[in-house]
N, C-alpha and C positions, 0 to 999 in steps of 0.2 A: 345699548351696544353700540350704536353707530352713532353715539355724538362727539367722539373724540375724532374719527374719520370726519364727519359735517364739519367739524369747527377748525381742521386743518384745509377742508375743499374751502372754505369759505375765508380763509387766508390768502388762496391762490392769485386772487385779486387778476391783473391783466399779464401776469405771468404768461410766457410763450412757451409751448414745448422745446422750439428749437435752442432757448436761452439757458434749457437744462445741460446742453451738451457742451457749456463750457467744463466741464467734468469731462475731461477726456476721455475718463475708464467708465462712462456712462453705459456706451453700449454694451459692455460688460458685464455691469454689476445690475444691468436691469434686463438680465436674458439669461437662459439655463439650457442646457443640453440635455436630451434624456433618450433612451432607445434609437440614438444614432440622428434624432430631429433636433434644429434648433427654434426655442422661442424665445423671439425677440420683442419686450414689451417698452422698450426705452423711448419710444416715441407716443408716450404719454404723458400725463401731469403726475403719474407717481412721482415721488421720491422718497428717500430714506426713511423721512417721517408717515408719510401715507401709507407704504405698504407696511412700515411696523404696525402700524393701528389697524390696517385691515388681517394682518397674519392674527393680530387680538383678538379682532372679531372672532375669523374661524375660530381659534383656542376657546374663547367663553362661550360659542356653540357647539363646543363638543365633537367636533369634526374627527378628531382620531378617532374617537371612543366608539363613535356612529361608523366611522369607515370599519372599524374592526368586528362590530356587531354585524356587519353586512355580510362580509368573507366569513364570517363566523355562523350564518346562518340562522341568526335570531331575526322574528316576526317585524322587520322596520316597517314594513307595509302595513300599519297598524288599521287602516279602516278597514282590509280585507282580511288581517289575522294571517297574512304571509310573508315569506323569507323574502328574499330577495337576490337571486344568486345566479345571474344570467354570466356569471365569473366563472362557475364551475363548468360550463360548456367549453369553456376555452382551458381548464386547468388540466392539462394533458401532461404535464411535467412535475406537479403537485402533489400533495398529500391529501388525505383524506378531508372531506366535506362534510360537516353533520349539520343534516336538520331533526328535529326531535330526536337527537341521540343516533340517526341513522345516518352511514354512510352514502351520500348518493352518487359516489365517483362509478362505482361499479357499472348503476344502470347509465351513468353519463357515457361512460366507455362504450356500453352495449349499444347503446342506440347510434353512438359515432361508427360503429361498425355495420350497424345496419343500413344506416346512409351509404355508406362505402359500397357494399354491396348491391342496392339498389341502384347507386349512381353508375356502378362499372357495369349491371346489368344494361341500362338504359345505352350507356356510352358504346357497349359492344353490340349492339343490335344494330337494326335499319332504320330506327328512330332519324329523322331529321332533323323533326323540330319538336321543342319541349315548351309548352304553354304553362307557364305558374298564373294561377287564377288566386287571386288573396286582394286582402285591401288595407290598409294604414299600415302595421309594421308587417305585416305577410307580404308586402309589394315592396314598401318605399327600401327598407334594407336589401334583399338580394336583388332588388333591381339598379340600387344604386351601385352596391359591389361588384355586380355582374357587367355593368357600362366601365367602371373604373378598372377593374381588370381582364378588360376586352383582349391585350397582347398576351394574355394566357388561354384563351379559350382553343381550346383542340376537341372539344364535343360537338355535341346538336347545336343547332342554333336555338336560340332561348328567347322566349317574348314573352312578356307580361301584362296580365289584363288585372285592373282593379274596377274602374267605375261602373257602375250599374247601366249608364249609359250604354245602350244597343251599341253605339259606335265604335263602342272601345274593342268590344271582342270582333264584330264584324271587321273590321278594319286589319287586326291582326289574323283570323281565320281565310280573310283572301289571299294570303302569300302562303297558305298552309295546305301540302297534301293531305287529305284523310288518311290516306293509307298510309302516311309514315308519322304521323303527329301523334304526341300523348300530351297529357294534362298532368300537374301535379296541381291540387285542391288545398290551400291554405287556409286552414277556417279551426281553430282549436277547438269550437264547441261542434262545428261540421253545422251551424244552422244559422251564419252569419247571412245575412239576407242578401246583400250584395252579391257575395262569394258565389253562393250555391245558386243564386239566379244564373250567374253565369258559368257556372259548372252544367248544370241543365241543358243550357244552349247548345253547350260545347256537347254533350250526350247526344242533342238532338241532332246537331251537323254530323256527328260519326253515321249516326242513323239514317238520316237523310243520302249519304254518300253508300250506305249499304255496308259500313265497315262494324264488325261486332266491335261494342268497347270492353269484351274482356280481357285485360292486361293494359288499357290504355290509361289507366286512372292511379294515379298514386295519393293518398291522404296525409296531409301533416296536421293532424288532429290527437287530440285527447278523448274523444268521443269515437271507440272503435264501434260501440252498438250502430251510432248511426252510420259510419263510414261500411259496415256489414251490410246495412239496410240497401246502400247504393251497389253491392256487389263486390266491393274492393277486400281484396283476401287480406288476412291479417299480417302479413311478410309484407304488404306494401301498404302497414299503416304506420306510420313513424308518430309517437307521441311524444309530448314534453309536459312536463311539472307547472302546476299554478306556479310555482315560484321564479316562472320566466314571465315576463311583461311580454307584449306584443312587439312594442317599438324597442325593446332588448333584445328580440329573438334570432336575428341573424346567425349567431354562431351555432344553433340547433339544428334541428330538422329543416325549420323554416328556411335555414341555406341550402336544402336540399338541388335547389335549381342553378346556384351557383357551384356546387361542386360537381353538379352535370359539365356544365360547362369549362370548368377551369379543370377537374380532375381532382381525387382524392388527397393527392399528396400537396399541392398549390393551395386548397382550402385548409389542410394542417398547417401551412406554413400562415395563415391568413391568422387562424387560432392563437398562433404562439407570437406572432407579433402582439396579440392583442394581451396575450399572457405577459409579456414583456413590460408591458406599461401596467397592468394590474400590479406587477410586482415593485416599482418605480411608486407608484402610487401608496402603497402596502410600505415601503419603505423610507422613504427620502423624507426630511425634514420638510415643516409645511414652508419655510422660506426657499428650499430647492426641488419645490413637490411642481411637477408641470400643471395637473391637472387642476390642484389648488390655485395656483397662481394665475391660471389662464380665468378659473372661476373668479376671481377678486377681483382681479384687472376689470373683467364684466360688472360685477356688480358695483364696483366703484363708479363706472360709466353710467349705470341705469339707476341702482339706489342711491347713489348718492349727488349724482351730479343730474341726472332726472331725463337722459338720453332714453327715448323712448323704443328706440329699434337700435338693431344691431345687423349690419351687412357682412354676409359671409362671402369673401370674394375669391374662388379658387382658380388661381390661373394655371389650371388644369384641366383640359376640356374633357378628359375622361370624368371628372370630378363633377360632371355637370349636374347632378342629381344631389350632390351632398348639402346643398343650401337647403333644398327640402326637405331631406331626410334630418338636418340637424333643427328643420323647423317644425316636424314634430316633434323630435327627442325632447327640446325643450321646452316647447308651447304647449304640449301636452302632460310634458310631465310638470310642468313649474307654473303653469297657468292655473294658480289657485287663486283663491280670497280669502281661505281660513286657513290659522296654523293648525297644527294635530290636535289642539285642545277644542277648536272649533271655534274660536274666537277669531275677529278678522284681523286680519295682517296690520302691522303698522307703516310700514312701507312698499311699495309696489312689488307685485311676483316679477316673475319673469319677463322682459323685453321681446317684442314682438323681432321676430328672426326671418331674414329674407336674401336673397343675393342672387347671381347669376354669375358664370364663368369669365373670365378678364380673357379677352381682351374685349370679347363682346359689349359687357357692361359699360366700357368707357364711352362707345359711342351710343347708350341709352343712357339710364340713370345715372351716371356718374357727375352729371352737369348738376343735381339737384342735392350732391355730396361735397360737392367742391365750393358751389356757390349759393346753396340753398340757406333760407334762414333758419334751419336746426339744423344741428351737431349730429350725425351720424357716425359712430362709431365704426371702423372697419376693422374686420377680420381677413387676412390677407393670408392663402397658402400658395405655396409654388414647389415646384421639385427643381432641385437643383439640374438634373440632366432629365433628359427625354428619350422612349425608349425609339424614337426613329432616326437613328444614327445618321444617316444619309438625308436628312432634313436639319442637322444643328441648328444650324441657322435660322430656322424659326423659334428653337428653344431659346436662342440669345437674345430673340428679339421679344421672345414673351416675358423671359425673366428679366428684362430690362424696362419694358413696361410695368410690370409689377412694384419693383424697387423706386421706380421713377413715379408711381402713384400715391405710396406712401411718404415719398420727399415730397413731393407735392403738398399734399394735404397737409403737412405739417408746417412747411416754409410760407406756402402762399404766396400771394404777388403785392405788394404793397400798392399806393397811389403814385408815389412817387415813381416806381418803377413802372406803372402803367402811363405815366406822363411822358416819359422818357421812350418808350414806343412809339405813344402818338406822334412826338416833335420830329421821328426817323421818317412818319409819314408824310410830314409837312403839314400839320395841325396845329394851328393855335386858338387861342382865347378859349370863349365858350364851348367851341365845336372838341376843342382838345378834351376841355374837361366831360363832358358829355361823355364821349368814348371814352375814355379814360376809366372814369368808373364802370362802365362794362366790361373792364377787363383785371378790375382787383378782383383778387382772390383772398379772403381770409385768412384763409390756414389757421396753425394752431389746431386741428381738427385730428382726433387722437386714431391711432391705428396699430394693432400688432402682425406681427407677420410671422408664420410657421413655416419653414422652409425643410425637406427633405430631401435627402440623395435623388430618389427614384420612386416611381409609384409601385411597389412592389406589393404580392401579397401580405406579406409584415408589415411593410409601411403602411398597407390601409387597415390593418388589423389596429396597428399603433395610434392611428389616426380616432378612428370610431371609438376604441377603449380608452382615448383621453376627452373626448367630449363627453361621454358616457358619465366619466368620473367628476368631468364638470359641473354637470346636471346635478348630479350627487350632491357636492360639496354645496351649490348653490340652494339646494334644497333643505340641507341640515341648517345652514345658515339662517334660511328663513322661516324654519321651524314648521315646513310643511311638509305633506308627503307627496315625494316625486315619484309613487309606482302605484298609483288610482287614475280615473279618469272619467269620474261619474260628467264631468260635463257635456260628453259626447252621450248620455244617455236620452236625455228630454226629448231632442230632436228625433231619436230613433223611434220613442215611442210614437210620439204626434205623428210621423210618417206612416207607421202603421195604422194609426185610427184615420189615415186621409187617403190609404190604397184605395177601399172600397168607394170614396167620392170621389176621386179621379177618373173612376171609370164608369161611374154614372149608375152603379147598385145601392148608392147609401146616398141621401141629402148632403148638403151643408149646412143644415139646421144648426145653430147651437155655436158656428164657428163666427169669426168675428168679421164683421164688413169687408175689408182688404180680402182674407180669406177666400169668402164666398164669390167675391167679383175675379178674382183670380182662375179659382174652378168654374165660373161658369165661362170663362174666354176660351180653357182650356175644351170644355166639351162643346162648344161653339165651332172650332175649329180642328176638333175628333170626327 
């Protein structure tokens, strides 16, 4: 499948990305617009032949057919025997979505109305603080989105607790008033150990302050029986189906905290933005399809050129948690070692995804990106405008920095240019050469840029859906299941067995020498 692409890549040789712009139309030919956003991938080594070969890879892998199966409710999560239909949660203006012959949309819309009822009750009450207790997708999604849409907050203050480390919930509760705080507990099974441990601590906190917990908890769970044991009434339990994976769940009940913060109307705008991207993904031909091209560019860098990491660099401070969100989305989805048939992959799976907002990152890790020995493909995101119109000069500087970084990564600085700089400082001979060498930037380092008008609820929905579909395309081409996560299970199992050991109730007999030594240290300092 990859032979033609790899052969073309081998022929690139010393070619520099900058030289590709001798084609005056390159920027237009290697970018596209969809849903009001511009995706520019012209600062990469892709040319017409490589792009055509990559698109053929997608065609040969059956991306279009698999896409139609996903939207049609087929069980594409084959290891768990489930459909993959998070897209149904934002299908506000679409038609029926069938799973095993049953239209799921009436239930989806009923759940959305229930979310609106609960959110409006909270927003119209004396509640000042809402604490979302979850982990993984039950935390990263709503937390990322709540920060991103902070200009639209007109409800109670929203906080997020995920880590079982007691410092997390302790630090959050320290700033809350028990008399006016309520909790949203997000766990599909209502048995997730980290989440339920934090939930019990929250209930104990209310009890300690003499506050009855009646009405102070909402459950986002499919296990109504477990929630009932907690005393949470049925109208405060919002369930979701097994065809919604945790890291894809912000569009439904897991997004309740976001709805509380911004209100139902803004939340629906968020859903509609994602629906726009869904429609583009389903209708656009592969060579004009933004999720497909985003995926193919990334796979060219990782699977073909061997660049093992990808930096996501939003020049939008309110997208500060987007890199972490995408880290889970991609690495949990496509961090697999075997294909659907159980055989080892013939190429590497997903890359290591990381990043921080600009311009902060420029004063931290950009040094490695510019002058390090490894190439790190970069994905820039930036808004043409910001919400703070009275601080427009800030946005101008922000955008200038974003565009300058992608240009600098591509152009670099030659040894000749570095020597000229040193000559202006009066250096000569060996010292000039030594100092010039430190000021060389190899350049020729690839990047893409996604630019959008303003970070609104609609735009955020489009961005998240874009990356969801990118992960889907990558998974189909790799031939893996992007919708299970067996890799997280083993650590959970061992943690359960070690619980009694670290408390001293059981011995560490049978554990390896390292684990026994670490347990001994813990018990000594307890």
